[in-house]
N, C-alpha and C positions, 0 to 999 in steps of 0.2 A: 314736597318732601319734608319729613319731620326735621325739626331742628337738630336732633342728635345725628341723624343720617347725614345731614348737610355738613355738620362739624367734622364728622369722621372722614367724609370725602375730602374736605379741605385739608385735614391733617395728613391724609395719605398723599395728596397732591403735593403739599409742601415738603413732606419727607422725601419723596422721590426727587423733587427739584433740588433739595439740599444734597442728596447723596449721588444722584446720577448726573445732574447738571447737563452738559451738552453731550454726554455719552460716557458709558463705562468703557473707556479705551483699553483697559486691561483685558476685559472679556472680548471686546470687538476685534482685538488684534490677534487673538489665538483660538477663538471658537468659531467655526463656520456657522452661517445662518441656519443651515438645515440640520445641524447636530441635535440629536435628542438624548435625553438622559433622565435619571431618576435620583431623588434625594430623600432622605428620611430624617425626621426630627427625633433626636436621641436625648432622653432625659439623663442628666448627669448628677442630679441631686434630688433627694426625697422632698416632696412637698405637695401642693395643690396646683393642678393644671388650670391655667386660664389663658384665653387668647386664641383658642382654636377658631372661633367664628371670625375674629379679626384677621387671622392669618388667611383664611379662605377668601375674605373680602379683599385683602391686599393682592393675593394671587389673581383673583378675577379682574381687579382694577388694572393690573399691569398686563395680563395675558389671559384672556378668557378661555384659551385652549388648554391651559394647564389642568391636569387631572389630579385631584386630591383624594386620597383614600384614608379616612380618619379611623383610628383604632381606639382612641381614648378621648372622651368628651370633657368639656369645661366643667370644673367643679370636682373632678375625680382626684383621688389620692394617687400619686405616682411615685415610683421608686427609681433609683439609679439604674440605668440600663433599659428602661421601658422605651418603646417606640410609639410616639403619639400619632404620627401620620407619615405617609409617603406622598410625594408630589412628583408628577412625571410630565415631561414635555420638552419644550425648547430649552437647551442648556443655557443659552444666553438669558432667557427669562429666569431660570432657576438661580443663576448667579447674581442677577440684578435685584431680585426680591429677597434674597437670603438674609441680608443684614437687617432690613426693616422688619421682617417677620420675627427674627430673633430678638431685636430690641423691644418690640411690643410684647411678645410672649414672655420673655424673661421678666420684664417689668410687671406685667399683669400677674404672672404666676407668683412673683415675690409678694405682691400685695395680697393676693388671695390666700397665700400660705400664712402670712402674718395675721390676716383677718380670722382665718379658721382657728388659729391658736387663741385669739381673744374670745371667739365664740365658745370654744370648748371650756375656757376658764370660767365662763358665765353659766355653764350648764347647771340646772337645778334652781336657778333664779329666774325671775320674769324679765330681767334687764336685757336690753338689746344694745349692741355696740353700733355707734354711728360714725360715719366718716365726716370730714370737714372740707372747707375750701382750700386747704393747704395741699394743693396739687401742683404738678408740673404744668406750667403754662402751655395751653394747646392740647394737653393730654387728659384733661379732666374727665371727659366722657368715658374714655376707656379705663382710666384708673378707678372711677366710681363703679363701673361695671365689674371690675375685678373685685372690689369690696363686696358687691352683691353676690358674685360667684363664690366668694369665700364664706358667705353666710351672714355678712353684716348688712346694715341698713343704710341706704343713702339718705343723708340729711336733706340738703337742698342742692340742686345742681349749680345754681348761681345766685345772683342778687335779685333775680326776676321772679322766682317761683315761691317765695315765702318772705314774710317780713320778720327779720331778726334784729330786735333792738338791743344792740350791744352797748358796752359801757360808754364808748365815745358818742354813740347816738343819744344815749340818756343824758350825758353831760352837756352836749351841744344843744339839746332840746330844752334843757332847764330842769330835768328831773324825770322820775319814773312816770308820774301822772301825766305830765305834758307829752312825753314820748308816746305813751299809749293812746292818749286822746287824739293826738295828731295822726297816728297810724289809723285809727278807726275812721276818722273824718276823711282821710285820704282814700281809703278803700271805698267808702260810700260815694265820694265824689267821682271816683274813676270807675265805679261799677265793677270792682274786682273782688273776687272771692279767694283771698289768700289767708293762710294761717298766720297768726301773730305769736311770736315767741319773744319773751323779754329776759334779758340777763340781769341777775341781781348779784350784788357783791357781798351782802351781809343780811342778817335777819331783819334789820330795820327796813331795808329796801324790799325784802320779801313781803313784809307786812303791808307796805304801801302798794305793791303790785296786787296783793290779795284784796285790798280795799277797793282799788280802782276796777279790777276785773276786766272782762272783755278781751281776754287773751286765750290762747290755746295751750301754751307750754311755758314753763318757767325754767330757765337755765341757772343752775347754782354754780357760780363761777369761783373757783379756788376755795370752796368750803372745806373745812376739815370734816372728819367723820362724825364728830359729835354734832356739829351744826347741820350737817346733811341729814342726820336722823331727825333732828328737831324740825328742819324745814319740811321734810316729808310728812311729819306729824301735823304740822300746821296747814299744809296744803290739803291733806286728807282726801286725796282723790279728786279734788275739784278741777285740777289741771294736770296735764302731763308734766313729768319732771325729768330734767336732764342734768347730769353732773358733768362738769368740764373744767379743765385747767389743773395742771399739776398731778394728774392721775397717771401712774405708771402701771406697767403690766403687773407688778408685784402688789399694788394696792387696788387693782381693778375689782377683785372679788369682794373686798371689804366695802367698797362703795356700793356695789350691787346689793349687798346684804343690808344696806340702809333702806332699801325699798324703792330706789329711783327707777324710772321706766327706761331711761336711756343713759348711756355714757358715751360722750363723743371723744374720739381719739385721733388727733392729727397724725400720730405715729403710723397709722395704717397706710398713709400715702406719702408722707414727707421724708421718711427716713428708713425705708425698707431696703433689704438686700435682694437683688434680683436672683431668680432661681436659675441655676446653671443648666444650660442645654445647648445643643449644637445641631446644625442642619448639614448633614454630610452626604456626599455623593455615594450612590450605591454602585460599587464596582461591577462592571460587566465581566463575567468569567471568560 
């Protein structure tokens, strides 16, 4: 099983253990085991839908007999009043899966909606928006999937799939040159083929990184617009460029127009508002 699949299964298992515990006694006390019913997911706020595939996975995990009829797919624009899907089967299962499905879909849709807003703000430039590791513990896989659904780009999933030499790494290693040299030696020794990115805090550190070379991307950390333009000029296409730190939605476009390849935004995942929706019973006439 792939790492992502394993992590998602573990997340679902933990979420049900947290919510259901030794049993949903409210449901068990008033709903007969044989009772069947139907619910529908109602969108209550305009935005970008994300989490349909996760919802189906949650339903299958808890009760494979639940039947889901999907009307709107991940990545679609939705309006208040839209019905995204219906799910039919054991009422006990519908009630016990309801909150987890909503928690995941509301969170993912909020992230996708915010990401799409950033993507639209960058239209006409070649700059792409990146997510970060500023995610909810245990939820990273699904939150980064929501960024992708919204049109953003996943930076790295964790500490294992890329080398990113940030300011603390540079300082502890003794400087830019030492950090890059150690990284290259490590990859050679371990036989690993990982991209190397280095964070620079000023134009002097940039010049040192350019002199040392052997990297794939340079992160311009907390650069103002003038220094960003100058940094892009000095790099001149030799390496990928990324702007990070202190960039707001209002300044996003200005940094993109400096010519950077990527802008990373922790706000895509760490401070988004969930998209409002509800999973309601379909009343039988």
